[in-house]
C-alpha positions in Angstrom: -32.1 18.8 221.4 -33.9 22.1 222.0 -35.5 24.3 224.6 -39.3 24.2 225.3 -41.8 26.8 226.6 -45.5 27.0 227.0 -48.5 27.7 229.2 -52.2 26.9 229.7 -54.2 30.0 230.6 -57.5 29.1 232.3 -58.7 32.7 232.0 -58.2 33.2 228.3 -60.3 31.8 225.4 -57.2 32.0 223.2 -53.5 32.0 224.1 -51.6 35.2 223.5 -49.1 34.3 220.7 -47.0 37.4 221.3 -46.3 36.2 224.9 -45.4 32.7 223.6 -43.0 34.2 221.0 -41.3 36.3 223.7 -40.8 33.3 225.9 -39.4 31.3 223.0 -37.1 34.1 221.9 -35.5 34.1 225.4 -34.1 30.6 224.8 -33.0 31.0 221.1 -29.5 29.9 222.1 -30.8 26.5 223.1 -32.0 25.9 219.5 -30.7 28.3 216.8 -31.7 26.0 213.9 -35.5 26.1 214.0 -38.6 27.0 216.0 -42.2 25.8 216.2 -45.5 26.9 217.8 -48.9 25.3 218.6 -51.9 27.0 220.1 -55.2 25.3 221.1 -57.5 27.7 222.8 -55.8 28.8 226.0 -53.0 26.2 225.6 -49.7 27.1 223.9 -46.6 25.2 223.2 -43.3 26.3 221.5 -39.8 25.2 221.1 -36.3 26.1 219.8 -34.4 23.3 218.0 -30.8 22.4 217.8 -30.9 19.8 214.9 -29.1 16.5 215.8 -31.2 13.6 214.6 -33.7 13.7 211.6 -32.5 17.1 210.6 -34.8 17.3 207.6 -38.0 16.0 209.1 -38.1 16.4 212.9 -39.7 19.9 213.2 -41.7 20.3 216.3 -44.4 20.5 217.7 -45.2 17.0 216.6 -48.6 15.3 216.8 -49.9 11.8 217.2 -51.9 10.1 214.4 -55.3 11.7 215.0 -53.7 15.1 215.9 -55.3 15.0 219.4 -52.0 15.2 221.2 -49.0 17.5 220.6 -45.5 17.4 222.0 -42.5 19.7 222.4 -39.4 17.9 223.5 -35.9 18.7 224.7 -33.3 16.0 224.8 -32.3 12.8 223.1 -33.8 9.3 223.3 -31.1 6.7 222.5 -33.4 3.7 222.3 -36.0 5.4 220.2 -35.5 3.1 217.1 -36.1 0.0 219.2 -39.2 1.5 220.9 -40.5 2.7 217.5 -40.2 -0.8 216.0 -42.3 -2.2 218.9 -44.9 0.6 218.5 -45.1 -0.1 214.8 -45.9 -3.8 215.5 -48.7 -2.5 217.7 -50.2 -0.6 214.8 -48.7 2.9 215.2 -47.8 4.8 212.1 -45.2 7.5 211.9 -44.7 10.5 209.7 -41.1 11.5 210.8 -37.9 9.6 211.7 -37.5 11.6 214.9 -37.2 10.4 218.5 -39.8 13.0 219.5 -42.6 11.4 217.5 -41.7 8.1 219.2 -42.5 9.7 222.6 -45.9 11.0 221.6 -46.9 7.5 220.4 -45.6 6.0 223.6 -47.8 8.4 225.5 -50.7 7.3 223.3 -50.0 3.7 224.2 -49.0 3.9 227.9 -50.0 7.3 229.2 -47.7 8.7 232.0 -45.9 5.3 232.2 -44.4 6.1 228.8 -41.4 7.6 230.6 -40.5 4.1 231.9 -39.7 3.0 228.3 -37.3 5.9 227.6 -33.5 5.7 227.7 -31.9 9.1 227.5 -32.2 12.7 228.6 -35.3 14.7 228.3 -37.8 17.4 229.3 -41.1 17.2 227.5 -44.5 18.7 227.4 -47.6 17.0 225.9 -51.0 18.8 225.4 -54.0 16.6 225.0 -56.6 18.6 223.1 -59.4 16.1 223.9 -58.8 15.7 227.7 -57.5 19.3 228.1 -54.5 18.0 230.1 -50.9 19.0 230.1 -48.3 16.4 230.8 -44.7 17.4 231.8 -41.9 15.0 232.5 -38.2 15.1 233.2 -35.5 12.5 232.8 -34.4 10.2 235.6 -31.2 12.0 236.7 -32.1 15.6 235.7 -29.9 16.1 232.6 -32.5 18.4 231.1 -34.1 21.2 233.1 -37.8 22.0 233.4 -39.3 24.9 235.4 -43.0 25.7 236.0 -45.1 28.3 237.7 -48.6 27.2 238.9 -50.5 30.5 239.1 -53.1 31.4 241.8 -55.8 31.3 239.1 -54.9 27.7 238.2 -53.0 28.5 235.0 -49.6 26.9 234.5 -46.5 28.3 232.7 -43.4 26.2 231.9 -40.0 26.4 230.2 -36.4 25.3 230.0 -34.9 28.4 231.6 -35.8 31.2 234.0 -35.6 33.9 231.3 -38.4 32.2 229.4 -40.8 32.1 232.4 -39.9 35.6 233.4 -40.9 36.8 229.9 -44.5 35.9 230.8 -46.3 38.8 232.5 -48.0 36.7 235.1 -44.7 35.3 236.6 -43.7 37.3 239.7 -40.0 38.1 240.5 -40.6 38.0 244.3 -37.6 36.4 246.0 -37.9 33.2 248.0 -35.7 33.8 251.2 -35.5 30.1 252.0 -34.0 29.5 248.6 -31.3 32.1 249.3 -30.6 30.4 252.6 -30.2 27.0 250.9 -28.0 28.6 248.2 -25.6 29.8 250.8 -25.2 26.2 252.0 -25.1 24.4 248.7 -23.9 27.1 246.3 -27.0 26.4 244.2 -30.8 26.3 244.9 -32.0 22.7 245.5 -35.1 21.4 243.7 -38.0 21.8 243.8 -37.4 25.3 245.2 -36.1 28.2 243.1 -34.9 31.7 244.0 -38.3 33.0 242.8 -41.3 32.3 245.0 -43.6 31.8 242.0 -41.4 29.3 240.1 -40.7 25.6 240.9 -38.4 23.0 239.4 -39.8 19.7 238.3 -37.6 17.2 240.1 -35.6 14.6 238.2 -37.4 11.3 237.8 -40.8 13.0 238.1 -43.7 13.7 235.9 -46.4 16.4 236.4 -50.0 16.4 235.1 -52.1 19.5 235.0 -55.9 19.4 234.6 -58.7 21.8 235.5 -56.2 24.1 237.2 -54.9 21.4 239.5 -51.4 19.9 239.5 -50.3 16.4 240.4 -46.6 15.3 240.5 -45.3 11.8 240.9 -41.8 10.2 241.1 -41.3 7.4 238.6 -37.7 6.4 239.2 -35.3 6.0 242.1 -32.1 3.9 242.2 -32.4 1.0 244.7 -29.3 0.4 246.8 -30.9 -2.3 249.0 -30.8 -5.2 246.5 -27.2 -6.3 246.3 -26.0 -8.8 243.7 -23.4 -11.5 244.3 -20.6 -10.9 241.9 -16.8 -11.3 241.8 -14.6 -8.3 241.3 -13.5 -9.6 237.9 -17.1 -10.1 236.8 -18.0 -6.6 238.1 -15.1 -5.1 236.0 -16.3 -6.9 232.9 -20.0 -5.9 233.4 -19.2 -2.3 234.1 -17.0 -2.1 231.0 -19.7 -3.7 228.9 -22.4 -1.4 230.2 -20.3 1.7 229.7 -19.3 0.6 226.2 -22.9 0.2 225.3 -23.9 3.5 226.9 -21.1 5.2 225.0 -22.0 3.6 221.6 -25.7 4.6 221.7 -24.7 8.2 222.4 -22.7 8.4 219.2 -25.9 8.5 217.1 -25.7 11.9 215.4 -26.1 13.5 212.0 -23.7 16.3 213.0 -20.0 16.5 214.1 -19.3 14.9 217.5 -16.4 14.9 220.1 -15.6 14.5 223.8 -14.6 16.7 226.7 -11.4 15.2 228.1 -10.3 16.5 231.5 -7.6 14.0 232.1 -9.5 12.4 235.0 -10.7 8.8 235.2 -14.3 9.3 234.0 -13.7 11.4 230.9 -10.7 9.3 230.0 -12.9 6.1 230.1 -15.5 7.7 227.9 -12.9 9.0 225.4 -11.2 5.5 225.3 -14.5 3.7 224.7 -15.5 6.2 222.0 -12.2 5.4 220.3 -13.0 1.7 220.6 -16.5 1.8 219.1 -16.2 4.7 216.6 -15.2 4.2 213.0 -13.3 7.5 212.9 -10.8 9.4 215.0 -12.2 10.9 218.2 -12.0 14.6 218.6 -11.2 15.6 222.2 -11.3 19.0 223.9 -9.4 19.9 227.1 -9.1 23.1 229.1 -6.4 24.3 231.5 -5.1 27.3 233.4 -1.8 29.2 233.5 -1.7 28.2 237.1 -0.3 24.7 237.0 -1.8 23.6 240.3 -5.2 23.7 238.6 -4.2 22.2 235.2 -4.6 18.5 234.2 -3.7 19.1 230.6 -0.6 16.8 230.7 -2.9 13.9 231.7 -5.5 14.7 229.1 -2.8 14.9 226.4 -1.4 11.5 227.5 -4.8 9.9 227.2 -5.4 11.3 223.8 -2.1 10.0 222.6 -2.8 6.6 224.0 -6.2 6.2 222.3 -5.1 7.8 219.1 -7.5 10.7 219.4 -7.3 14.2 217.9 -6.3 16.5 220.8 -7.4 20.1 221.2 -6.5 22.1 224.3 -7.3 25.6 225.5 -5.6 27.6 228.3 -8.1 29.9 230.1 -7.2 33.5 230.8 -10.4 34.5 232.5 -12.1 37.8 231.8 -14.5 38.3 234.7 -16.2 41.3 233.1 -16.8 39.3 230.0 -18.0 35.9 231.3 -19.7 36.6 234.7 -22.6 38.6 233.3 -23.1 35.9 230.7 -23.2 33.2 233.4 -25.6 35.1 235.6 -27.9 35.8 232.7 -28.1 32.1 231.7 -28.3 30.5 235.1 -31.2 32.8 236.1 -30.9 32.2 239.8 -27.9 32.3 242.2 -25.3 29.7 241.3 -21.8 29.7 242.8 -19.9 26.6 241.6 -16.9 28.4 240.2 -16.1 25.5 237.8 -18.9 27.0 235.7 -16.2 29.2 234.3 -14.0 26.5 232.7 -17.1 24.5 231.8 -18.4 27.5 229.8 -15.1 28.2 228.2 -14.5 24.6 227.1 -18.1 24.4 225.7 -17.5 27.7 223.8 -14.3 26.5 222.2 -15.7 23.0 221.5 -18.7 24.4 219.7 -16.4 25.8 217.1 -15.6 22.3 216.0 -18.5 20.0 216.9 -22.3 20.1 217.8 -22.3 17.2 220.2 -19.8 16.4 223.0 -19.7 13.4 225.3 -18.4 13.8 228.9 -17.6 11.9 232.1 -20.3 13.3 234.4 -21.8 10.9 236.9 -18.9 8.6 237.7 -18.1 10.0 241.1 -21.7 9.8 242.3 -22.2 6.2 241.2 -18.8 4.7 241.9 -17.7 6.7 244.9 -15.1 9.1 243.5 -15.1 12.0 246.1 -12.8 12.1 249.1 -15.8 13.0 251.3 -17.1 9.4 250.9 -13.9 8.1 252.5 -14.2 10.8 255.1 -17.7 9.7 256.0 -16.6 6.1 256.4 -13.6 7.2 258.5 -15.8 9.5 260.6 -18.1 6.5 261.5 -15.1 4.6 262.8 -13.7 7.7 264.5 -16.9 8.1 266.5 -16.4 4.7 268.0 -13.4 6.0 269.9 -14.3 7.1 273.4 -15.2 10.8 273.4 -12.7 11.8 276.1 -9.8 10.3 274.0 -11.1 12.1 270.9 -11.5 15.5 272.4 -8.8 15.6 275.0 -6.0 13.8 273.1 -6.5 13.5 269.3 -8.1 16.9 268.7 -5.7 18.7 270.9 -2.6 17.1 269.3 -4.0 17.9 265.8 -4.5 21.5 266.8 -0.8 21.8 267.5 0.2 20.8 264.0 1.2 23.8 261.8 -0.9 24.4 258.7 -1.9 27.3 256.5 -5.3 28.7 255.8 -4.2 29.8 252.4 -2.8 26.6 251.0 -4.4 23.2 250.9 -2.4 20.5 252.7 -3.1 17.1 254.4 -2.7 18.7 257.8 -5.3 21.3 257.0 -7.6 18.5 255.7 -7.0 16.6 258.9 -8.0 19.5 261.1 -11.2 20.1 259.1 -12.0 16.4 259.2 -11.7 16.3 263.0 -13.9 19.4 263.4 -16.6 17.8 261.3 -16.3 14.2 262.5 -17.9 15.1 265.9 -21.1 16.2 264.2 -24.2 14.2 263.4 -23.9 12.7 259.9 -26.0 15.2 257.9 -24.5 18.2 259.7 -21.1 16.6 259.1 -21.8 16.1 255.4 -23.2 19.6 255.1 -19.9 20.9 256.5 -18.0 19.1 253.7 -20.2 20.2 250.8 -21.3 23.7 251.8 -19.9 27.2 251.8 -21.7 28.1 255.1 -22.9 25.5 257.6 -25.7 26.2 260.1 -23.5 27.9 262.7 -21.7 30.1 260.1 -25.1 31.4 258.9 -26.0 32.5 262.5 -22.9 34.7 262.4 -23.3 36.3 258.9 -27.0 36.9 258.6 -28.7 40.3 259.3 -31.4 40.1 262.0 -34.1 40.7 259.4 -33.0 37.9 257.1 -32.4 35.5 260.0 -36.1 36.1 260.9 -37.2 35.4 257.3 -35.6 32.0 257.3 -36.2 31.1 261.0 -36.9 27.4 261.5 -35.3 26.3 258.2 -32.3 23.9 258.4 -30.5 23.1 255.1 -29.2 19.9 256.6 -32.8 18.5 256.5 -32.5 18.3 252.7 -29.6 15.9 253.1 -31.2 14.1 256.0 -34.3 13.3 253.9 -32.1 11.3 251.5 -29.9 9.7 254.0 -33.0 8.3 255.6 -34.3 7.0 252.3 -31.3 4.9 251.6 -33.1 1.6 252.4 -30.9 0.7 255.3 -27.8 0.9 253.2 -24.4 1.6 254.8 -22.9 5.1 255.0 -21.3 5.0 251.6 -24.4 4.0 249.7 -26.4 6.5 251.7 -24.0 9.3 250.7 -24.1 8.2 247.0 -27.9 8.3 246.9 -27.9 11.7 248.6 -25.5 13.1 246.0 -27.4 11.5 243.1 -30.5 13.2 244.3 -29.0 16.6 245.4 -25.5 17.6 244.3 -25.6 15.9 240.9 -28.9 17.4 239.6 -28.9 20.7 241.5 -25.3 21.6 240.8 -23.2 19.6 238.3 -25.9 18.9 235.7 -27.2 22.5 235.9 -23.7 23.7 235.3 -23.1 21.5 232.2 -26.6 22.1 230.7 -26.3 25.9 231.0 -22.7 26.1 229.8 -23.3 23.9 226.8 -26.7 25.2 225.8 -25.5 28.8 226.1 -23.2 27.8 223.3 -25.7 25.7 221.3 -23.7 22.6 222.1 -25.3 19.2 223.2 -23.7 17.3 226.0 -24.1 13.5 226.5 -23.1 11.5 229.5 -22.7 7.7 229.2 -22.0 7.4 233.0 -25.4 8.9 233.6 -27.2 6.1 231.7 -29.8 4.8 234.1 -28.7 1.2 233.5 -25.2 2.1 234.6 -26.5 3.9 237.7 -28.8 0.9 238.7 -25.9 -1.6 238.2 -23.6 0.5 240.4 -26.3 0.7 243.1 -26.5 -3.1 243.1 -22.8 -3.6 243.7 -21.5 -4.2 247.3 -20.3 -0.9 248.7 -16.7 -2.2 249.5 -16.4 -3.1 245.8 -16.9 0.5 244.8 -14.6 1.8 247.5 -12.1 -0.6 248.8 -11.1 0.5 252.3 -10.6 4.2 251.9 -9.6 4.1 248.2 -12.2 6.0 246.2 -13.6 4.7 243.0 -11.6 1.5 243.3 -13.7 -0.6 240.8 -13.9 2.1 238.2 -10.2 2.8 238.4 -9.6 -0.9 237.6 -11.9 -0.5 234.5 -10.0 2.6 233.5 -6.6 0.9 234.0 -7.5 -1.5 231.1 -8.2 1.4 228.8 -5.7 4.3 229.6 -2.2 4.6 231.1 -2.0 3.9 234.9 -0.4 7.2 235.7 -3.6 8.9 234.7 -5.7 6.6 236.8 -3.8 6.3 240.1 -3.3 9.9 241.3 -5.1 12.3 243.6 -8.3 13.7 242.3 -8.1 17.3 241.3 -11.6 18.1 240.1 -12.5 20.9 237.8 -11.4 23.7 240.1 -10.4 27.3 239.3 -8.0 29.5 241.2 -10.6 32.0 242.3 -8.6 32.7 245.5 -5.7 34.0 243.5 -7.9 35.8 241.0 -9.6 37.7 243.9 -6.1 39.0 245.0 -5.1 39.8 241.4 -7.0 40.4 238.2 -10.5 40.2 239.9 -9.7 42.3 243.0 -11.1 45.5 241.5 -14.2 43.8 240.3 -14.8 42.1 243.6 -14.5 45.4 245.5 -16.7 47.2 243.1 -19.5 44.7 243.3 -19.5 43.6 247.0 -18.6 46.9 248.5 -21.2 48.8 246.5 -24.0 50.6 248.3 -26.6 48.1 246.8 -24.6 45.1 248.1 -24.1 46.5 251.6 -27.8 47.5 251.9 -29.1 44.2 250.5 -30.3 43.0 254.0 -29.1 39.4 253.8 -25.4 39.5 254.9 -24.2 41.9 257.6 -22.2 44.7 255.9 -19.3 44.2 258.4 -19.0 40.6 257.4 -18.8 41.4 253.7 -16.1 44.1 254.4 -14.1 41.8 256.7 -14.2 38.8 254.3 -13.0 41.0 251.4 -10.3 42.7 253.4 -8.9 39.5 254.9 -8.9 37.6 251.6 -7.4 40.3 249.5 -4.7 41.0 252.1 -3.8 37.3 252.1 -4.7 36.8 255.8 -7.4 34.2 255.2 -8.9 32.1 252.4 -12.5 33.1 251.9 -12.6 32.1 248.2 -15.8 30.0 248.2 -17.7 32.4 250.6 -16.8 35.5 248.5 -17.7 33.8 245.3 -21.1 32.9 246.8 -21.6 36.6 247.9 -20.4 37.8 244.5 -22.7 35.6 242.4 -25.7 36.4 244.7 -25.2 40.1 244.3 -24.8 39.9 240.6 -28.0 37.9 240.4 -29.9 40.5 242.4 -28.6 43.3 240.3 -29.6 41.6 237.0 -32.9 39.9 237.9 -34.4 41.8 240.9 -33.1 45.4 241.0 
């Protein structure tokens, strides 16, 4: 596990080592144990290493047998020993015991198709000194980040984080307005776009090849929801359990202390329970909660730990915005407004005091239908079959008469929001449920100048692209594919990677094993979600492993009480940042909108939690990276 940086400068006879060192120093937190450099004419590679496997002999960059190819690698390959054995039979000879060397030999053997043989998480760069080509690749689901900047003169610059690329003098900080527009929909910037016009993200499941100043990118993996298998529910439970047990077991390979995040939800509970089954020692678990009990799942996490005989460690968060927000803004490098980044950062920070590797439950919702919005999408399809006059004149009007609060979540409030969205086309409907600002909201909040800058763009098209690629699958599988290709890599996996790597902690995710994802995609949709019951199959798997009261309850998620914080301990900070002169003159959101949202929320008149958090993180990013 490490961070990687590098560049190929077409205009220079020899790469500037001082630039490479600055880039590498910017990601020291990703690998505090070691560093390494390689320069070949105008090509330069470097890395920071967090030692997990082959601590004594896995120093990078690593070369092939004839030293014509060199690699820097970030991640873990869980099947590397099996692949290495096969390569040795083919005549390859190794000089380390690391998974990194296995990858460079695979590239020697198969070229770009080497990625098809890898099982794990990775971002890698290979320089071929003979062919003068740079090969970049990213794992199937996007666990590990990889950014690049293809310069007008043909040069290419790459790295694991924005700060590394921005340390290169040729990388411009010019803002991409369309990225800001997408951010205000999704609370993050979707790949391949970034907030910087000159920087791109290599998409998950893609490789990139640079040669003679030209760049070619290609997708090498996509889950297929169209080929359904015939399987009974009992067989599906057994096979899901087997695959998850195997995926968990291979992620326990480590030469350093290892534990698990335990939220008390279904997914992390399954992982912790399977760890306890296959491990030869007591599992260390780490849980986080809040003083506000509405947002705490600690009692469920504690119950799971007791049930599986795990060592239980819990932390109660008392957030210090002035302390944590500048750290988050610095590490994310572009606007990012998923507020669960706060507890994720804190639990990673505390966990790192005890272990170097932590398993988690990421990915279960997106493969096995865990979000309530999936049920809402199915229900909306049925609702639209009701004659429109009955929907608008009777049902919607009756719902409007029901009392509900804008400040407190309730089923009545959920019903009203459902009915408002259910009338929309499916991508606009889905956008309404996953976004801070939908298309109509943006029309109201943007300044005239910024609206002109993003004229013609519609964030819903990003979702529509994936809904249309779902191979004729039903609405549930279409929504799952869309989330796997957008919400999962652009939001959740970015959050976990940044939070853990900022604390030099490696995170591993058994539920994101591509064999698990592919099997889930092959299952009939009604097996993953029975009627409107979310995650029905995975809950049956969980019920065999942990207490039923943990499994069969309403999903809470990893939320934080930002609405309450903005009226309490963070009120002064919110006012100081958003009502500052720089914020009000930013030229994106109308100043009157900012003032109104702050006033209504802090007075307790309306709940603008998500919108204000999006404004706040955007302004803090501008102040740190642009101003």
